[in-house]
N, C-alpha and C positions, 0 to 999 in steps of 0.2 A: 433315505426317503423323508426323514424328519425335516431336513434342511429344505428339500424341495417343497414339502407341504407348507412350511412357514413362508417361503418365497412366494408361492402361488397365492397364499392367503393375503400377503402384503400387497401383491399386485391387484387382487380383487378389491381390497379395501381402498387403496389409493386411487384406483380408476373410478370408484364410486364416491370418493370423498371430495371436498372442496378443492383440495390441492391439485386435482386433475385439471382445474381451470386456471391455475396460477401462471403457468408458462405457455402451455399449448393444449388444445383439445384434441390434437391429432392422435394421441395415444389412447383415446377412448375407442378408436376404431380397431377392429380385429387384427388388421395387418400389423399394428404396433403392439397392442396389449397381448394379442394371441401369440405373437412371436416371443415376447418376454416370458410368457408361460411355457412356450416350447423350450426356451433356453433353460428355465428353471427345472424342467423335466428331462433335460439332456436329450431332447429329440428335436433339434432346430429345423431339420429339413422337413420331416413329416408334419411337425407342428406348424411350420410356415405354410405348407400346402393347405392344411386344415383351416388356418386363419384366413387364407386367401379365398377359400370357398365361402366362409362365413361373411367376409367383407363384400363379396360379390352380391350376396343376398340382401345386404343392407346399404347398397350404393346410394339410394335415395332417402336414407333414414333422416327424418326431421321430426322435431317436436314443435308443433305449431298450435297456438291458442290453447295450451293446457292439455292437448291430446297427445298421449304418449303411445306410439305404435309398438314399442318394445324397449327393453332395457339393453342397450347395445353393449355396455361394459360387461354385464353379467353374461350375455350371450357369447361374447368373445372369450372371456376367461374360462367359463365353465364348459362351453362348447369345445374349445381347443383341448382343455385338460381331459375331458371325457373321451374325446376321440383318441388321444394318445394312450390313456390308461386302458381303454377297452381294446386297443389294438385294431380298431376299425380303419377302413380306408379313409383317406382325407376327404374324398368326395361325399362321404356321409356326415361330415361335420355339421352341415346345416340341420340335419335331422336332430342332432343333439342340441344345437344352439337355439332353435325356435322355441321349444318348451321352456328352456331356461330364460329366454328373453321375455316370454309372457309371465313366467313366475317372477322375474325381476321387476315387473311393473308393481307387483304387490310389495316387494321389499323396498322399492323407491317410495311408494306412498307411505309405508310404515315409517321409513326414515324421516320423511317430511313431517309426519305427525309428531314423532318424538323430538325432532330438532326444534319444533315450535316451542317446546317447553324451555329450551335453553335461551331462546330469544327473550322471553319474559324475565328470566334470571339476569340476562345481560342488561336489560333495561333497568332493572332494580339496582344493579351495581353502578350503572352510569348515573343514576339519580344520586347515588352516594359519592360520586366523584371518583370511583374506582375504575380508572380507564384500563389498567392491566387486567383486572378481573373480567371486565366486559369483553375484552379481546379474547381472553382464554375461554370464556363461555361460548363464544362464537366458533372457536377453532377446535378445542379438545374434545368436548362431549360427543360431537358428531363423529369423531374417529371411532369411539367405542360403540356407537350405534351401528356403524357400518361393519365393525369387527364382528358383532353378534349376528347381523343380518346376512352378510356375505362372506366375511373372513373365516369364521368358524366352519360354515358349510364347505367352503373351498378347501380348508385344511383337512377336514374329514374325508373329502373326496380323494385327495392325493394320499393321505397318510394310510388309509385303509386299503388302498390299492385297487387293482383291476377286478379282483374277485368280489370285493365289496360292491363295486359298481355294477358288475355283471349280475349279482344277486338282486340289486335294486332294480336293474333293468328287467330282470325276469319277472318281477312283480307287476310290471306294467302290462295291461291287457293288449293282446295282439292287435285288436281292432284299433286301439289308440295309436299303437306303433305304426300301423298302416296309414292312419290319418296323418301322422306327423311326416311320414315319408312323402305323401302327396304334397303336403304343405312345403316341405323342404325342396321338392322339385319345382314348385311354382315360384318360390321366393327369389331365386336368382333372376328369373325372367321379370318378376315384378320390380326388383331393384334396378335392372337395366331400363325398364320402361319408365320408372320414375326419374331416372337420370336424364333420359332422352326428353322427357317433358320439361325439365328445367333448361335444357339446351335447345329446345325446339324453336330456334330462330331460323328463318328461311336461309340466311346467309351462312349458317353454321351446319345445318343438316347435311348438305352434300359432303362435307368433310367427314362427318360421322359415318355415312355409308361408304365413303371411299376407304376409310380405315378398316371397316368390316370386310369389304370385298378383297382388300389387299391381304388380309389374314386368311380369309376363307378360300381364295382361289390361287394366291401366290405363295401361301404358307410362309409369309414373312414374320420374323420375330418381333418382339416388343421394341427392341432397340432400333430396328430398321423403321418401324412405324413412327417411333419418337423422332427420328431424324427427319422423316418426311413432314411430320407435324411442325417441327421447328422451322423448316424451310417455308412451309405454307404460312406460318405465323409471321415470319419476316417479310414475305411478299405482301401479305395483307397490310402490314404496318407501313411498308414503303408506299403502297398505293394510297393508303389513308393520308399519309403526310403530303403526298403530291396533290391530292384533292384539296387539302387545306391551303397549301401554298398557292394554288391556282385561284381559289376564292379570294385570298388576300390580295 
């Protein structure tokens, strides 16, 4: 369990650290970071299901104009880990993820405040011509800030096990649990609604509803829907090319 705790702590740190933006932002989403947590906890199948439920709730997650609706990396890592450790059904993962996501806003704001200190240190080193020191001040201290804010809590969650988490959960008032359950039920619908609002173009909406009814009434799988989507995309692309050639 020690190795698993260390791995989950590292995932929590790296997904909140600047390195998460170095190659791709995709692993910020639960479907990736949650799956890594599931592998670290040796429960890839159940963990992947939990991560998928969390990802569904945050389909339309965006940070716009300084407004942060939630901390998605914290929600995915802690929500998936909590679901696995507590032995809860994957469908309840959102119930765990939502409060952690809201708490993650505070950890994010705290990290931004502390990291501002290193910026001034980096500027001082730059004034002295110490380029290496300036780079290190931008990279290294922020790692330890995230280790304290999210890494250590993630380690404690895994290391002390399910009983520790159950005792912590037992301390939460039932009224608050009920409220989180209601929020968890609304979040997936809200995520889908936000996604639809981004795709709300007249020429695309028929395909959205087509995919929905293919699943709802014909019980087609994701792969079959994907095949139909590719065919539709090819047809639309061919028609667009023909229109361009006619105009020319």
